[in-house]
N, C-alpha and C positions, 0 to 999 in steps of 0.2 A: 504493499500501499504505500502509495505515497505521498509528501506531506498537505499537501492541496486534500485528498481524499479522509486523508487522517483527524484533521482541522474538523474537516467535515461532517464526520462522523460525533463528533463530540460538541456539535452545536446549540442542536437541543437540550440539551443537560446542562451547558454553560450558558446559556439564556434561564433555565428554570435557577440556575444559584445566583444568577443576578438580580432577577427577579426576587426571590427571595431576602436579597438583599435590602433589595432597593424597592421593592413594592409593587414597580410598575413596571408594563410589559413594554412601554417604549423607552423607558431610562434603561433596561435590561440588553433591550435590540442596541442601543445605543454603547452603552458598557462591552459589550461582547463584539461589536463592530471593534471601538478602541482594542479591547484584547490581542486581535487577530493581527490589527496593524504592528501593535508592539511585539507579536510573535514572530509577524514578517522580519521586522527592522533587528531583531535581538536573538533571529535563529542563529548565526554564526558563533554566538556566543553561548549559545546552548549546550553545556556539555553531557548530555543522555544519562545525569546522574539517578535521574529520577524520568519516570514517563512522560511522553510529551502530554498525554491527558493532565497528569497533576501539574506539571509545567505551566498549561494554560490554565487550571484552577489557581495557581499561585498568581498569576499576572492578572484573572476578570479579580478573585478579592482584593489586590490592592487599589483595581483600577474601582471598582464599587466604595469600596473605605475613601480615597478621593473625592469620588462624587458626592459622598455624604457628608462632607465637611463644608459644603455648598448647597445643601438643600435640606429640607423639613421634612418629617417622617410621614408617611401616607395615613390617610386617615379614613375610617367611617362613619356614619353620623354617630353612632352608637356611644363613639368616643367622646363628641362632642357636649355630650351635656341628656338632661331626660329627655324621657319619649314625650312625643306631641298624644294629645287625645281630638283634636279639631282637624278634621279632613280638609275643611275650608282654609285652616289658617295654616297652608304651610311658608316655607319660608322661601326666601328667592333664590334660584339656582345660584350656589357658591362658586363660582367657578375658578376663585382664586385659592382656593382651599385644593392642597396636594392631595387626592384623593386617591383610595386605594384602589386600583385597577386588577381586571382577571387574568387569570390565564388561560388561553387556549390548549387544553390537551394535547389536539393534532401538534403541537410545536415541537412534542418531545419526540416524535419520530424512531420512536422505541420499541423494543421486544415487549409485549405485554406486561409479563411478567416484570420489568424491570419498572414501567409507570405503576404497577400498583406498588411497588414497595417505595416508589415516589409519593404518594397518595395523600398521605396525615401532612406530612412536611411541604405540603404545596393547598392545603387544606385553606381557603380564606380564614375563617377562624384564626388559624396557623401563623400563617404570613399576616396577619391584624395584629394578632400580640408578639410576634417579632421586631413588629413596630416600633413599640415602648420600650426595647431591648437598645443603651447607645451602640453606635455604632461597634465597634471593638468585639464587644461583647456579643454583639448579633453574628459577629464574623467566627468568633472561638465555638458559637454552640453549634452555629450551622457545620463548620469544618469535621470537628469530633463526630456531633448527632446524626448528625446528615448521613456526610462524608464517610465517618470514620476513621477520618486521619486520626494517626498517633500525637499525643499531646505535643511530645518534640518537635514535630514537624510544624503545628502548629504556633509553636515560639519561635522557630526559624521564619517562618512566614512574615508573622508581627516582630521579628526584633524583641524578642521577652525573652523572659526566663518559663520551665516548664512549670514551674510551682505558681509561678502568675497565672499561664494558660488554667489550670487547675481551678486556681481560688477563680478567676472571672467564669469558667464554666457553672463551678458551683452556685453564683451567686445568678448569672444567667436564667437555669435550671427551677432555681426558687423564685424569682420573678415571674417566669410562663406558668410555672404551675399555678402562680393566682389569677390569669388573664386567658389561659390559652383550655378549650377541652381535653380532657385524658380520653386515651386509645378506646378506651371502650364505651366514650360518647360518643366515636364515629361508626358504632354499631349502624348499619343499614338495613333494613327488611332484605331478607332472600328472595331470589327469584322464583317463581313468577309474580310474588306481590309487590315486586319493587315497579316491576314493570304494569303495574295493574293500578299502581298506585300515582305514575307519572302520564299514563294515559288519560284517567280520570279527571288528574288537575290540567294537564292543556285543554282538553276539551269543556272542561266548568269554567276557565279561566276566558276560553274564546267566548261562551254563550253567556257570560257573566252570570252563573249558576250558581248564586248565593249559597245555597242549601248545601250543594256540593263543596262547595269551597270549606264552609264548615266544618263538615265531615271530613276532611282530608287536613286541615291543617291542627297544630296540636294545642293545648291549652297557653302553651308560653310561647305562643310562635311569634315570632318578629320580620318586620318588612322595613328595609332602609333602602332608598332609592336615590344613592349618589346621581348629580352633585344637590341634590335637593335636603339640607341638612336637617330636617324633621323625619325623623321615623316612631314605628310606631308599635309597640309592644302587648302582647297579650291576646287570643284571637277574639276578644268582642273588640277591641280597638281596631285592629287589623281588616275584620269584617267591615267594619262602620269606615273604613278609607276605601275599601274595592268598594260598596255600595253607593258609595258618591262618585268613583272615579271611572266606573266601567259601563259604559253606554249598553244597557242589556237590546239583547236578540241576536241571530246570527249574523254570521259575516259583517260584523264588525274588529273582528280581529283574527290573527293567523297567528300561530306557536308552532314556532320551528326547532325542533330539538336538536342543541348539540350538548358538548361537555367542558367544563372547568374547572380549574383548580383539583381534579379530580370526582369532580362531582357533577349530579346532570344540570341540565342547563337549558332554559331556552331561549329562542330568539322572537320576543312580541313583536309583530307589525301590523301597523293602525293602517284601516282602509281611509284615504282621502277624499277629497271633493273630486278628485280627478278619475276616481274609481279603483284604484292601485295601491298596494298595502306601501307601507311605508316603516323603515324601520324608527321602534320607538324606545324599546330597551332589551335591556341582555339580564336575565332573570336567570340568576345562581342558587339554586336550592340545597338546602340542606335536610337529608333524612335521620329520623331514627327510627325505632319501632311504632312509635304510635304515630308517626305522620309525617309532615313536612313541618319541622320545627322552624326552619328559618326561609327568609327569601330577602338575597341582597339583589335587587334590577336597577341596575348602573343605567342609567339615560342618556347614554351615548351614541348616536348613529354610527360615530366614528370607530367604534369596537367591531362593527359587523364584519368588514373587510377581514381581519385580525382571526377570522372566525372561519372563512373560506365564504360569507353570507354575504348575498347584496344589500345595496340599502334599500332599492324596490323590486316589489314583485308583482305581477301581472296578477 
């Protein structure tokens, strides 16, 4: 395998790594581009004491840490304040806020077993929690717990001691334990229950069937809509929001299934006055045994092409 092919082989995993660090797909793509530029320029000095993969991750981590010196952490609405209760009193789009972005699973371009192994570390709740950690602490946790690097290798990369890495990792794990769901909370329904749940949700949302939606969401479900800061917590308030915003009837909405962050997702299209369906929001669902426990609906049409989806559909 030539160098160019080897670089290409690692691209999806590198984008995922930078995404965990930065919380933004666009920033992650830029970081990987910068990583490859540095790698090409510095390959003559690469002594191959480590694999090309490890060498690329070292460069990418440094690029991300440098980027984080000049940026704010990525946010979700629920991190900004208390939930709303009035669907007719939504805050204006906060376009200046650095919002967390979803990650298209298709970008991994990896063996399905590899994708399954990466799911937990890419889940939206996990990536959102990582954003609360200081950048170097975030890097330590990702390198040690996601990529399984030895502490000595992480210390070498960060130009610190193994003891400092271990201490930083301990603090990061403790902080993450208060912010991120535990692994057993990621337990989704088994097939075919999961399949039926998603099919019922898509049909109910397309037709604004609130009775069906009520049966699908959990009592403590959460609905967030970046870049709208207002969010809703609990079945009653979420249903009140949907009742207010969903036009009833058939033919007004189209739900196209996709996947993001190792989670089921739907691209929601709204029929316009021209009769065509136009991109509205990308909904990433969190499932548990009881149903749909969270929906993060990104109201950004520009995300659709990243998932291989058109902006408009006839």
